[in-house]
C-alpha positions, 0 to 999 in steps of 0.5 A: 420301929423297923419292921426288916426283921419280919422275914417270915412269910405267914400263910392261910391255915384252917378257916384263915383268910386275907383281908384289906382293911377299908376302915379303922372304927376305933376301939381295937375295931376294923372293918376289913373286906376278906377274899370270900367278898365278905365284909367284917368287923375285926378285932385287933388280937392282944398279941399284935395289939402293941407290935404292929400299927394297923392303917388304912388298906394294910393287908392283913391275916383273920381269922372268923369267929366260929360262932359269928362269921361276920366277925373276926379276930386280926391275927397278923398284918403284912408288911409291903414286900410281903403283900406285894409278893402275895399279889403277884402270886395271885393270893390275893383274888377278891381284893382291890 
């Protein structure tokens, strides 16, 4: 599937963070290092589960859970061009 139709660049809103996928655990769970320095267990939201494939080292947008800060939902995955632009603009401090 070609991702070139995903033109819009989604930016984090209230409480959302950028993250880098560290490891795919299985069962829709993924280990993600976020820009605030924490490593969280993230769940792929059902809305994007069938639309986007997530791989190691992908840049994602996560929304931490209010009641359990060590967990979060993945709400967006960035294509490589957007990830490069965000890194160039300095939004990804704290991620390698």
